[in-house]
C-alpha positions as CSV (number, residue, x, y, z in Angstrom):
1,M,0.0,0.1,-0.1
2,T,2.9,2.2,0.3
3,D,4.4,3.7,-2.9
4,A,7.6,2.1,-4.2
5,T,9.1,5.4,-4.9
6,L,9.3,6.6,-1.5
7,R,10.8,3.0,0.1
8,P,13.9,2.3,-2.3
9,A,15.8,-1.2,-1.6
10,P,17.1,-1.6,1.7
11,T,20.1,-1.6,3.0
12,A,22.1,-3.7,5.3
13,L,22.2,-1.8,8.6
14,P,20.0,1.1,9.9
15,G,21.1,4.6,9.7
16,G,21.3,7.8,12.1
17,P,17.8,8.2,11.6
18,G,17.3,5.5,13.0
19,L,19.6,5.8,15.7
20,A,18.0,9.0,16.7
21,A,14.6,7.2,17.0
22,L,15.4,5.2,18.8
23,A,17.3,7.6,21.8
24,A,14.2,9.6,21.4
25,L,11.9,6.4,22.4
26,L,13.9,5.2,24.9
27,L,15.6,9.0,26.6
28,G,11.9,10.1,26.4
29,S,10.2,7.3,27.8
30,L,13.0,7.9,30.9
31,A,12.4,11.5,31.1
32,L,8.5,11.5,30.9
33,G,8.9,8.9,33.3
34,L,10.6,11.0,35.8
35,A,8.8,13.8,34.9
36,Y,5.2,12.7,35.0
37,G,5.3,9.2,35.9
38,P,6.0,5.6,34.5
39,L,3.0,5.7,32.7
40,Q,3.6,8.7,30.6
41,G,7.0,6.6,29.4
42,A,5.6,3.3,28.6
43,L,2.5,5.3,26.5
44,L,5.7,6.9,24.5
45,L,7.0,3.6,24.0
46,L,3.4,2.1,23.3
47,G,3.4,5.0,20.7
48,G,6.6,3.7,19.3
49,A,5.6,-0.3,18.9
50,L,2.5,1.6,16.8
51,G,4.4,3.1,14.7
52,L,6.6,0.8,13.9
53,T,3.4,-1.6,13.4
54,L,1.9,0.9,10.7
55,Y,5.2,1.2,8.8
56,H,6.4,-2.5,8.6
57,A,2.8,-3.5,7.8
58,A,2.1,-0.8,5.5
59,F,-1.1,-0.7,7.3
60,G,-3.6,1.9,6.2
61,F,-6.9,3.3,5.4
62,T,-7.0,5.5,2.5
63,S,-5.5,3.4,-0.2
64,A,-7.0,0.4,1.5
65,W,-10.6,2.7,0.5
66,R,-8.9,3.9,-2.9
67,V,-8.5,0.8,-4.2
68,F,-11.9,-1.1,-3.2
69,I,-13.6,2.0,-4.8
70,L,-11.8,1.8,-8.1
71,E,-10.5,-1.7,-8.1
72,R,-12.7,-3.4,-6.0
73,R,-9.8,-5.2,-4.3
74,G,-10.9,-5.7,-0.6
75,R,-7.4,-7.0,0.6
76,G,-7.1,-4.2,2.6
77,L,-11.0,-3.4,3.9
78,R,-10.8,-7.4,5.4
79,A,-8.1,-6.6,7.3
80,Q,-9.5,-3.7,8.9
81,M,-12.9,-5.8,9.5
82,A,-10.3,-8.7,11.2
83,M,-8.6,-5.7,13.3
84,L,-12.0,-4.7,14.4
85,A,-13.3,-8.3,15.4
86,L,-10.3,-9.0,17.8
87,A,-11.0,-5.7,19.1
88,V,-14.6,-5.7,19.9
89,V,-14.1,-9.0,21.6
90,L,-11.4,-7.2,23.5
91,F,-12.7,-4.4,24.6
92,F,-16.3,-5.2,25.3
93,P,-15.9,-7.4,28.1
94,A,-13.6,-4.7,29.9
95,L,-16.1,-1.9,28.7
96,G,-18.8,-3.9,30.3
97,A,-17.5,-4.4,33.8
98,G,-16.2,-0.7,33.4
99,T,-12.1,-2.1,34.8
100,L,-9.4,-3.1,33.5
101,F,-6.8,-5.3,35.5
102,G,-8.5,-3.1,38.6
103,H,-8.3,0.0,36.9
104,E,-11.2,1.7,35.2
105,V,-11.8,2.2,31.4
106,S,-14.1,3.8,29.2
107,G,-14.9,3.9,25.3
108,N,-15.0,6.2,23.0
109,V,-18.8,7.2,22.7
110,S,-20.4,9.9,21.3
111,P,-23.4,11.4,19.8
112,L,-24.9,10.7,16.5
113,S,-24.6,14.0,15.0
114,T,-24.7,16.1,11.9
115,G,-21.3,17.4,12.9
116,V,-20.3,13.2,12.3
117,V,-21.9,13.1,9.4
118,V,-20.3,16.3,7.9
119,G,-17.0,15.8,9.5
120,A,-16.3,12.6,8.7
121,F,-17.6,12.9,4.9
122,L,-15.0,16.0,5.0
123,F,-12.3,14.1,6.5
124,G,-13.2,11.2,3.8
125,I,-12.2,13.5,0.7
126,G,-9.4,14.9,3.1
127,M,-7.9,11.2,3.0
128,Q,-7.4,11.1,-0.7
129,M,-6.4,14.7,-0.9
130,G,-4.2,14.8,1.7
131,G,-2.6,11.6,0.8
132,G,-3.6,9.4,4.1
133,C,-5.5,9.8,7.6
134,A,-4.2,10.6,11.1
135,S,-2.3,7.1,11.8
136,G,-1.1,7.4,7.9
137,T,-0.2,11.0,8.1
138,L,1.9,10.4,11.0
139,F,3.8,7.0,10.1
140,T,4.7,8.2,6.7
141,A,6.1,11.6,7.8
142,G,8.3,9.7,10.5
143,G,9.1,7.2,7.6
144,G,10.3,10.3,5.6
145,N,7.9,11.3,3.3
146,A,8.4,15.3,3.2
147,R,4.9,16.2,1.4
148,M,3.0,14.3,4.8
149,L,4.8,16.9,6.4
150,V,2.6,19.4,4.5
151,T,-0.6,17.4,5.2
152,L,0.2,17.0,9.1
153,F,1.2,20.8,9.4
154,F,-2.3,22.0,7.8
155,F,-4.1,18.9,9.4
156,V,-3.3,20.8,12.6
157,V,-4.4,24.2,11.6
158,G,-7.8,22.9,10.3
159,S,-7.8,20.8,13.8
160,V,-7.7,24.4,15.5
161,L,-9.4,26.0,13.1
162,A,-12.5,23.8,13.9
163,T,-12.4,23.9,17.8
164,V,-12.8,27.8,16.9
165,H,-16.7,26.9,15.8
166,F,-17.2,23.8,17.7
167,D,-20.0,24.6,19.9
168,W,-22.0,25.8,16.4
169,W,-21.4,21.9,15.6
170,L,-23.0,21.1,18.8
171,A,-26.0,22.9,18.6
172,L,-27.0,20.9,15.5
173,P,-29.3,18.2,15.3
174,S,-28.0,14.6,17.0
175,I,-28.9,11.8,18.9
176,Q,-27.9,11.0,22.4
177,P,-24.4,8.3,22.1
178,V,-25.4,4.6,21.8
179,S,-23.5,1.8,23.3
180,L,-24.0,-1.4,22.3
181,V,-22.4,-2.9,25.1
182,K,-24.8,-1.0,27.6
183,T,-27.7,-1.7,25.0
184,L,-27.6,-4.9,24.1
185,G,-25.0,-6.5,26.4
186,V,-21.5,-7.8,26.2
187,A,-22.0,-11.2,24.3
188,P,-24.9,-9.9,21.9
189,G,-23.2,-6.8,21.0
190,I,-20.1,-9.1,20.1
191,A,-22.3,-11.3,18.0
192,V,-24.1,-8.0,16.2
193,S,-20.2,-6.4,15.6
194,L,-18.9,-10.1,14.6
195,A,-22.0,-10.1,11.8
196,L,-21.3,-6.8,10.3
197,F,-17.6,-7.3,9.8
198,A,-18.4,-10.8,8.5
199,A,-21.1,-9.4,6.0
200,I,-18.6,-6.2,5.1
201,A,-15.8,-8.8,4.2
202,A,-18.1,-11.3,2.1
203,L,-19.3,-8.0,0.3
204,T,-16.0,-7.2,-0.7
205,V,-15.2,-11.0,-1.3
206,W,-18.4,-11.4,-3.7
207,A,-17.1,-8.1,-5.6
208,E,-13.6,-8.5,-5.9
209,R,-14.1,-11.9,-7.5
210,R,-17.3,-10.5,-9.7
211,R,-14.6,-8.3,-11.0
212,H,-10.9,-10.2,-11.6
213,G,-12.5,-13.5,-10.7
214,A,-10.1,-13.9,-8.0
215,L,-8.6,-12.7,-4.8
216,E,-5.5,-10.6,-4.2
217,T,-2.8,-12.6,-3.0
218,E,-0.3,-11.2,-0.7
219,A,3.3,-10.9,-2.4
220,Q,5.7,-13.2,-0.8
221,P,8.4,-11.8,1.4
222,T,12.1,-11.7,0.3
223,T,13.3,-12.0,4.3
224,R,11.7,-14.3,7.2
225,G,12.0,-14.7,11.0
226,L,13.7,-12.2,12.8
227,A,14.7,-10.4,10.0
228,R,11.6,-9.8,8.6
229,F,10.0,-8.6,12.1
230,A,13.0,-6.4,12.2
231,R,12.9,-4.9,8.6
232,G,9.3,-5.6,7.5
233,P,7.4,-6.1,5.5
234,W,5.0,-7.9,7.9
235,P,1.9,-9.7,6.7
236,L,-1.2,-6.9,6.5
237,L,-3.5,-9.5,8.9
238,A,-0.6,-9.7,10.9
239,G,-0.5,-5.7,11.4
240,A,-4.2,-5.5,11.7
241,L,-4.2,-8.1,14.6
242,A,-1.1,-6.4,16.5
243,L,-2.9,-3.2,16.1
244,A,-6.1,-4.4,17.5
245,V,-3.7,-5.7,20.5
246,L,-1.9,-2.6,20.9
247,N,-5.3,-0.4,21.3
248,F,-6.2,-2.7,23.9
249,V,-3.1,-2.1,25.6
250,T,-3.9,1.5,25.6
251,L,-7.0,1.1,26.8
252,A,-5.3,-0.7,29.9
253,L,-2.9,1.4,30.3
254,A,-4.5,5.0,29.6
255,G,-8.3,4.2,30.2
256,R,-9.7,4.6,27.4
257,P,-9.1,3.8,23.4
258,W,-6.2,5.2,21.6
259,G,-7.0,8.2,19.5
260,I,-4.7,10.5,18.0
261,T,-6.5,14.1,16.3
262,S,-7.2,15.6,19.6
263,A,-3.8,16.1,19.9
264,F,-3.3,18.4,16.7
265,A,-6.3,20.7,18.1
266,L,-3.8,21.2,21.1
267,W,-0.7,21.5,19.1
268,G,-2.5,24.3,17.1
269,A,-4.0,26.2,20.1
270,K,-0.8,26.4,21.3
271,G,0.9,27.6,18.2
272,A,-2.2,30.4,18.4
273,E,-1.4,31.4,21.6
274,A,2.3,31.7,20.7
275,I,1.2,34.6,17.9
276,G,-1.4,36.1,20.1
277,F,-4.8,34.3,19.8
278,N,-6.6,33.5,23.1
279,P,-7.9,29.7,22.7
280,A,-8.9,29.9,26.1
281,A,-11.9,32.0,25.2
282,W,-13.2,29.4,22.3
283,A,-16.0,27.1,23.6
284,Y,-14.3,23.9,22.9
285,W,-11.1,24.8,25.2
286,Q,-13.6,25.7,28.0
287,T,-14.7,21.9,29.2
288,P,-12.4,20.6,32.3
289,G,-10.4,18.0,30.1
290,N,-9.6,20.3,27.4
291,A,-9.0,23.7,30.0
292,K,-6.6,21.1,31.2
293,A,-4.9,20.0,28.7
294,L,-4.4,23.8,27.6
295,A,-3.1,24.8,30.6
296,N,-0.2,21.9,30.9
297,S,2.8,20.7,28.7
298,V,1.8,19.0,25.8
299,F,4.4,16.2,27.5
300,A,1.3,15.8,30.1
301,D,-1.3,14.8,27.5
302,V,-1.6,11.1,26.6
303,T,-2.4,11.7,22.9
304,S,0.3,13.8,22.2
305,V,2.9,11.5,24.0
306,M,1.7,8.8,21.9
307,D,1.4,10.8,18.5
308,F,5.1,11.3,19.4
309,G,6.0,8.0,19.9
310,I,4.4,6.7,16.7
311,V,6.3,9.2,14.6
312,A,10.0,8.0,16.4
313,G,8.8,4.1,15.8
314,A,7.8,5.0,12.0
315,M,11.2,6.4,11.7
316,L,13.0,3.5,13.2
317,A,11.0,1.1,11.3
318,A,12.1,2.9,7.9
319,S,15.9,3.1,8.9
320,L,16.1,-1.0,9.8
321,A,14.0,-1.2,6.2
322,G,17.2,1.2,5.1
323,R,13.8,3.4,3.5
324,F,14.4,6.5,5.4
325,A,15.3,8.8,2.1
326,P,13.3,11.9,2.7
327,S,12.8,14.1,-0.6
328,L,11.7,17.7,-0.8
329,R,10.8,18.0,-4.4
330,I,6.6,17.8,-4.1
331,P,5.3,18.6,-7.7
332,L,3.0,21.9,-7.1
333,R,-0.5,20.1,-7.8
334,S,0.5,17.5,-5.4
335,L,1.7,20.3,-2.7
336,L,-1.9,22.3,-2.7
337,A,-3.9,18.6,-2.8
338,A,-1.8,18.1,1.0
339,V,-2.8,21.8,1.8
340,V,-6.5,21.1,1.0
341,G,-6.4,17.7,2.4
342,G,-4.8,18.9,5.4
343,L,-7.7,21.4,6.0
344,L,-10.2,18.7,5.4
345,L,-8.8,15.8,7.8
346,G,-8.2,18.3,10.2
347,Y,-11.6,20.1,10.4
348,G,-13.3,16.9,9.9
349,A,-11.5,14.8,12.7
350,R,-12.9,18.0,15.2
351,I,-16.5,17.9,14.3
352,A,-17.0,14.5,13.8
353,Y,-15.7,13.6,17.5
354,G,-12.5,11.8,15.8
355,C,-10.7,10.3,13.1
356,N,-10.3,6.7,11.1
357,I,-8.6,5.9,14.6
358,G,-10.3,7.6,17.0
359,A,-13.8,7.4,15.6
360,Y,-13.4,4.3,13.4
361,F,-11.4,1.9,15.0
362,S,-11.8,3.0,18.6
363,G,-15.7,3.9,18.3
364,I,-16.6,0.6,17.2
365,A,-13.9,-1.4,19.7
366,S,-16.1,0.7,21.8
367,G,-19.4,0.0,20.5
368,S,-20.3,3.3,19.7
369,L,-22.9,3.9,17.1
370,H,-21.3,7.0,16.2
371,G,-18.3,4.7,14.7
372,W,-20.9,3.1,12.3
373,L,-21.8,6.4,11.1
374,W,-18.7,7.6,11.0
375,L,-17.4,5.2,8.5
376,A,-20.3,5.4,6.1
377,A,-19.9,9.2,6.0
378,A,-16.1,8.4,5.4
379,F,-16.4,6.4,2.9
380,A,-18.7,8.2,1.2
381,G,-16.5,11.2,1.3
382,N,-13.8,9.1,-0.4
383,T,-15.4,8.2,-3.0
384,V,-15.6,12.1,-4.1
385,G,-11.9,12.1,-3.1
386,V,-11.0,10.0,-5.4
387,R,-12.5,11.6,-8.4
388,L,-10.6,14.4,-7.4
389,R,-6.9,13.1,-7.1
390,P,-6.4,12.8,-11.1
391,F,-6.2,16.5,-11.5
392,F,-4.1,16.6,-8.5
393,F,-2.0,13.4,-9.0
394,G,-1.9,12.7,-12.4
395,E,-3.7,9.6,-12.1
396,R,-5.8,8.0,-15.4
397,R,-9.2,7.3,-14.4
398,G,-10.1,3.9,-14.3
399,G,-6.8,2.6,-14.5
400,R,-4.7,0.8,-11.8
401,V,-4.5,2.9,-8.5
402,A,-0.9,3.3,-7.6
403,R,-0.6,2.3,-3.8
404,G,1.0,6.0,-3.5
405,D,-0.3,6.3,0.5
406,G,1.3,5.0,3.4
407,A,-2.2,5.4,5.3
């Protein structure tokens, strides 16, 4: 799912960026542990594991959705269903009990609102324009894709802009949060969820066989054993299952599932403060949790620390694979798409209560119906986004899709 032009042939040993990333993870974890407690240090390492997994498995959402929309190839979507299936089996019992290993836990359960529909739709367009989703933007930027740094910057800008209007979006029609765990119970909720995942997977199999006659197979690895673990690539399914387990570890350590984009809004608000704005006057930052985050260091913020870890973990993975090779040569139209896409991603994620991780992955893993609503609206946005790509990226309409995004 990652463009071969961004991943040159591997070298024998990791280079300086990998050593720097490893040092950042280890020394950063120690520093965070001393300043904010062992848990914060552990969360940085957990983010590193997520970044390494995302990169080595080339696991993403943007390319997977695009190839299904245009080519009816569904291997990536089936991997997502496997990831979600394992996640609900792990999450639902803990969320039903309200505790995990003696600590309180809660899921990402949000209203079914106008903001979710509009925001996820905008996010879906942004995925195809920006070249990645939330997790994909972080791990491809960490892996050395300079264009994704542009997407990330405007992702942050879009996120903070959405906080300015957040109270307006909250006032629009919405339905109260619905949790399958609470509404149906743990076992029935798991059964219903697994049935839906199986139905989606079966639909992709039917569509792929109808178009191509057979299912796409994964390329055979050139390395095996520990060498493949260290340098990649990992099997897509292995990456999917690893992400489900790591999200469950996030639930155990942080008391809530994995999220990404709330940190982008925080970084943008900190930047706005630095140039003379007063984000504390905006309604979004007046809720107790957000006000506390704005007042404290970003290193005290769980989501920020995990995001930093994702970037470092991806940089380490790219270096181990011998593929860390940044290039600043970005075509003008591609650069424009990164700007527009980043803004749509950031704005959409905030008003939709999250991104492909916080709303889709963690929302559905939490049993929240808003996660399913997000999926439907974002997929619709992707269908629009893929139609816009030829103008910005020079792709042939109807031709084979280049796996040009890391996400």
